[in-house]
ROLUM-855063 format. One record per residue: x, y, z of N, C-alpha, C in turn. Coordinates in steps of 0.1 Angstrom, whole numbers, padded with zeros to 4 digits, always signed. Example, Ala and Ser with C-alpha at 12.3 -4.5 7.8 and 13.67 -1.06 7.14 Angstrom:
REM residues 2
+0132-0057+0078+0123-0045+0078+0132-0033+0078+0128-0022+0071+0137-0011+0071+0129+0000+0079
This chain:
REM residues 196
-0550+0890-0722-0563+0884-0720-0566+0881-0705-0578+0884-0701-0582+0882-0687-0593+0872-0686-0594+0865-0675-0604+0855-0673-0606+0845-0684-0595+0840-0689-0596+0830-0699-0589+0817-0695-0593+0806-0701-0587+0793-0699-0572+0794-0701-0564+0788-0692-0549+0788-0694-0545+0783-0708-0552+0773-0713-0549+0767-0726-0550+0778-0737-0561+0785-0736-0563+0796-0746-0553+0807-0745-0548+0810-0733-0538+0821-0732-0525+0818-0739-0522+0805-0741-0510+0801-0748-0512+0798-0763-0524+0800-0768-0527+0797-0782-0519+0806-0791-0519+0819-0788-0513+0829-0797-0498+0826-0799-0490+0825-0788-0476+0822-0790-0474+0808-0796-0483+0799-0794-0481+0786-0800-0483+0787-0815-0493+0794-0819-0496+0796-0834-0484+0803-0840-0478+0813-0834-0466+0820-0839-0455+0810-0841-0453+0802-0830-0442+0792-0830-0444+0782-0842-0456+0777-0843-0458+0767-0854-0456+0773-0868-0460+0785-0870-0458+0792-0883-0444+0794-0885-0436+0799-0875-0422+0802-0877-0414+0789-0879-0417+0778-0872-0411+0766-0873-0411+0761-0888-0423+0764-0894-0425+0759-0908-0421+0770-0918-0416+0781-0913-0410+0791-0922-0421+0796-0932-0433+0799-0926-0444+0803-0934-0448+0818-0930-0450+0826-0940-0453+0840-0936-0468+0842-0932-0471+0853-0926-0485+0856-0922-0493+0857-0935-0487+0863-0945-0494+0865-0958-0498+0851-0964-0489+0842-0963-0492+0828-0969-0503+0821-0961-0502+0823-0948-0513+0817-0939-0526+0824-0942-0526+0837-0944-0538+0844-0947-0544+0840-0960-0536+0838-0970-0541+0833-0983-0547+0819-0982-0540+0810-0974-0545+0796-0972-0558+0795-0964-0560+0804-0955-0571+0803-0945-0582+0813-0948-0579+0824-0955-0589+0835-0957-0591+0844-0946-0582+0843-0936-0582+0851-0924-0572+0863-0927-0576+0875-0924-0567+0886-0927-0554+0886-0919-0544+0892-0925-0531+0892-0919-0531+0899-0906-0539+0910-0905-0540+0918-0892-0547+0909-0881-0557+0901-0885-0564+0892-0875-0554+0882-0871-0547+0876-0880-0537+0866-0876-0526+0871-0867-0521+0883-0870-0511+0890-0862-0517+0892-0848-0529+0897-0847-0535+0900-0833-0537+0886-0826-0541+0876-0833-0543+0863-0827-0530+0858-0821-0519+0859-0829-0506+0854-0825-0501+0862-0813-0504+0875-0813-0499+0884-0802-0507+0882-0789-0519+0876-0790-0527+0874-0778-0538+0885-0777-0538+0895-0786-0547+0906-0784-0561+0902-0791-0562+0891-0798-0574+0886-0804-0577+0873-0798-0590+0871-0793-0594+0859-0786-0595+0847-0797-0589+0836-0794-0590+0825-0804-0604+0819-0804-0610+0818-0815-0624+0812-0816-0623+0800-0826-0633+0792-0826-0633+0780-0835-0633+0785-0849-0640+0796-0852-0640+0801-0866-0626+0804-0871-0617+0808-0862-0603+0811-0866-0594+0799-0865-0596+0791-0854-0588+0779-0852-0590+0768-0862-0602+0765-0866-0604+0754-0875-0597+0756-0889-0598+0768-0896-0590+0769-0908-0575+0768-0906-0570+0773-0894-0556+0772-0891-0552+0758-0889-0560+0750-0882-0557+0736-0880-0556+0729-0893-0565+0732-0903-0565+0726-0916-0552+0730-0923-0549+0742-0923-0537+0748-0930-0525+0742-0925-0523+0740-0912-0511+0735-0906-0511+0719-0906-0523+0713-0909-0524+0699-0909-0523+0693-0895-0528+0700-0886-0528+0695-0872-0542+0693-0866-0544+0684-0858-0557+0683-0851-0559+0695-0842-0571+0699-0839-0573+0711-0832-0567+0711-0818-0567+0699-0811-0561+0698-0798-0546+0700-0798-0540+0695-0809-0526+0697-0810-0522+0711-0814-0531+0718-0822-0528+0732-0825-0528+0741-0813-0537+0738-0804-0538+0746-0792-0530+0741-0780-0524+0729-0782-0516+0722-0772-0524+0719-0760-0536+0713-0763-0545+0709-0752-0538+0698-0744-0543+0696-0732-0537+0686-0723-0539+0672-0729-0530+0663-0726-0531+0649-0730-0544+0643-0726-0550+0635-0736-0563+0629-0733-0561+0614-0729-0549+0609-0730-0546+0596-0725-0544+0586-0737-0548+0589-0749-0547+0580-0760-0537+0586-0770-0525+0581-0771-0514+0587-0779-0515+0583-0794-0524+0574-0797-0525+0569-0811-0529+0580-0821-0522+0580-0832-0526+0590-0843-0536+0582-0852-0547+0588-0855-0557+0582-0863-0554+0586-0878-0549+0577-0886-0546+0580-0900-0557+0576-0909-0560+0585-0918-0571+0583-0927-0566+0580-0941-0567+0568-0946-0562+0565-0959-0570+0573-0970-0563+0576-0981-0569+0583-0992-0568+0574-1004-0579+0572-1011-0579+0563-1023-0578+0572-1035-0568+0570-1044-0567+0577-1057-0565+0566-1068-0575+0562-1075-0574+0552-1085-0569+0539-1079-0557+0535-1084-0551+0522-1080-0543+0524-1067-0542+0536-1061-0533+0538-1050-0541+0541-1037-0535+0535-1026-0540+0539-1013-0529+0546-1006-0532+0558-1002-0521+0567-0996-0525+0570-0982-0515+0567-0973-0517+0569-0958-0507+0580-0954-0512+0592-0951-0503+0603-0946-0497+0599-0933-0484+0600-0932-0478+0597-0919-0473+0610-0912-0474+0621-0918-0471+0634-0912-0483+0643-0916-0485+0653-0907-0496+0662-0909-0491+0676-0911-0479+0678-0914-0473+0691-0915-0477+0698-0928-0482+0710-0928-0485+0717-0940-0473+0724-0945-0470+0723-0958-0458+0729-0963-0446+0720-0959-0435+0722-0966-0423+0714-0963-0425+0699-0967-0416+0691-0962-0416+0677-0965-0428+0670-0959-0434+0660-0966-0445+0652-0961-0441+0638-0964-0445+0629-0954-0442+0615-0955-0455+0607-0957-0455+0597-0966-0467+0588-0969-0463+0574-0969-0472+0565-0966-0471+0551-0969-0480+0549-0981-0476+0543-0992-0485+0541-1003-0485+0527-1007-0496+0522-1012-0498+0509-1017-0504+0511-1031-0498+0505-1041-0503+0505-1055-0508+0491-1058-0521+0491-1062-0527+0478-1066-0528+0480-1082-0521+0471-1089-0521+0473-1104-0535+0472-1110-0537+0480-1120-0549+0480-1128-0549+0467-1137-0561+0463-1141-0562+0451-1150-0556+0455-1163-0548+0446-1169-0542+0449-1182-0531+0459-1181-0525+0461-1169-0515+0471-1167-0503+0470-1175-0500+0457-1179-0488+0455-1187-0488+0462-1201-0500+0463-1206-0501+0468-1220-0503+0483-1221-0506+0490-1209-0510+0504-1210-0497+0513-1211-0499+0524-1217-0488+0534-1218-0486+0541-1205-0474+0544-1201-0471+0551-1188-0469+0565-1191-0477+0574-1185-0476+0588-1187-0466+0593-1177-0455+0599-1182-0445+0605-1173-0450+0619-1169-0446+0623-1157-0449+0636-1152-0437+0643-1147-0437+0656-1146-0426+0663-1141-0431+0675-1132-0423+0679-1122-0427+0690-1113-0414+0693-1105-0414+0705-1099-0402+0709-1091-0402+0700-1079-0390+0697-1074-0389+0689-1061-0381+0677-1063-0382+0668-1052-0375+0655-1052-0384+0645-1046-0383+0632-1051-0390+0621-1045-0379+0613-1038-0383+0607-1026-0375+0597-1020-0384+0586-1016-0381+0574-1022-0390+0562-1020-0382+0551-1014-0388+0544-1004-0382+0532-0998-0392+0520-1001-0389+0510-1008-0398+0499-1011-0399+0490-1000-0411+0488-0995-0413+0479-0983-0416+0465-0988-0425+0464-0999-0429+0451-1003-0433+0452-1018-0431+0441-1026-0434+0441-1040-0422+0448-1048-0424+0448-1061-0414+0454-1070-0419+0466-1077-0412+0477-1075-0416+0490-1080-0409+0493-1093-0417+0496-1104-0411+0500-1116-0410+0515-1117-0398+0520-1120-0396+0534-1122-0391+0537-1136-0399+0545-1143-0394+0550-1156-0390+0564-1153-0377+0567-1155-0371+0580-1152-0364+0585-1165-0371+0594-1172-0366+0598-1185-0365+0586-1194-0353+0582-1198-0351+0571-1207-0348+0558-1200-0346+0559-1186-0343+0547-1178-0355+0540-1174-0354+0527-1174-0366+0518-1169-0360+0509-1159-0363+0511-1146-0357+0504-1135-0367+0496-1127-0363+0485-1121-0371+0478-1111-0365+0479-1097-0372+0484-1088-0367+0487-1074-0373+0476-1065-0365+0469-1058-0369+0457-1050-0370+0461-1035-0377+0453-1027-0379+0456-1013-0365+0459-1006-0365+0469-0998-0353+0473-0991-0344+0483-0999-0348+0485-1011-0340+0495-1019-0346+0509-1019-0338+0519-1020-0342+0533-1019-0339+0540-1032-0348+0548-1036-0345+0557-1048-0348+0571-1044-0340+0580-1050-0342+0594-1048-0339+0600-1062-0348+0610-1066-0346+0616-1079-0352+0630-1080-0347+0638-1088-0351+0651-1091-0364+0650-1099-0375+0655-1094-0388+0653-1101-0390+0662-1113-0380+0670-1116-0381+0678-1128-0378+0669-1140-0372+0657-1138-0370+0647-1148-0384+0640-1150-0388+0638-1163-0401+0631-1165-0400+0617-1159-0410+0613-1151-0410+0600-1144-0424+0594-1143-0424+0581-1140-0436+0574-1137-0431+0562-1128-0440+0558-1119-0437+0546-1111-0450+0539-1108-0449+0526-1107-0460+0517-1105-0455+0503-1102-0464+0493-1103-0460+0479-1101-0452+0474-1112-0442+0467-1109-0433+0461-1119-0438+0448-1125-0446+0441-1117-0450+0427-1121-0464+0424-1120-0473+0434-1119-0487+0431-1118-0492+0428-1105-0483+0428-1094-0487+0426-1081-0486+0438-1073-0493+0439-1061-0492+0451-1053-0478+0455-1049-0475+0468-1048-0463+0473-1043-0465+0483-1032-0457+0482-1021-0459+0491-1010-0446+0498-1007-0447+0511-1004-0435+0519-1002-0437+0531-0993-0426+0536-0987-0427+0549-0980-0422+0559-0989-0428+0571-0989-0424+0582-0998-0423+0595-0990-0413+0602-0993-0411+0616-0988-0412+0626-1000-0421+0635-0999-0423+0645-1009-0423+0659-1004-0419+0668-1012-0422+0683-1010-0435+0686-1015-0440+0699-1011-0454+0703-1016-0455+0703-1031-0444+0705-1038-0445+0706-1053-0449+0692-1059-0448+0681-1051-0452+0668-1057-0466+0667-1059-0474+0676-1054-0489+0676-1056-0493+0683-1069-0483+0690-1075-0486+0698-1087-0478+0692-1099-0482+0680-1103-0474+0673-1114-0480+0678-1127-0471+0678-1137-0474+0682-1151-0472+0670-1160-0482+0666-1168-0481+0655-1177-0471+0658-1188-0463+0648-1192-0453+0649-1202-0457+0643-1215-0461+0630-1215-0465+0623-1227-0474+0612-1224-0480+0606-1234-0488+0594-1232-0502+0596-1227-0508+0586-1222-0522+0587-1217-0523+0591-1202-0534+0589-1196-0536+0593-1182-0533+0583-1172-0524+0573-1175-0522+0562-1165-0509+0564-1158-0505+0577-1155-0492+0579-1148-0493+0580-1133-0482+0585-1128-0480+0586-1113-0491+0592-1106
């Protein structure tokens, strides 16, 4: 590339390094972004000029802000702006932005009204969950086991086992969770829709 901004000159190698660090193929990135494999290859090699049309879907796919994707110079504010996600009785705060691989979240469960009487729907999916309880008491139903996990305790389990977790005592519970990408593709096992 000639007559380009020094930041843009390094975008191609940076994109390749990010993809390789995450062990993602060009074909997988192409499928996730809708950008052809040949365009991605030329972009990574530096023979294709990076444009917003190409960089924005890549930033979304890699879970990175655009300035981090292109390794833009520091702006002076190192804070990460986390956007909580509300799903029913849960508030989920992503702590990592990596696409694919392990992802870390802080989650808060606010119990539903009448939660003690409702059926717990267990789900199963490939992968593992690792949870560290920060506050409150977490109830874990794992197959036939029914456990209460207290603050400071850690649980790790194979998510192929039918499971459900929520508040143990009708009060909010807060925990850190580490999940693989399979954790987003849960399969309902039994009961109603009040599961994980």
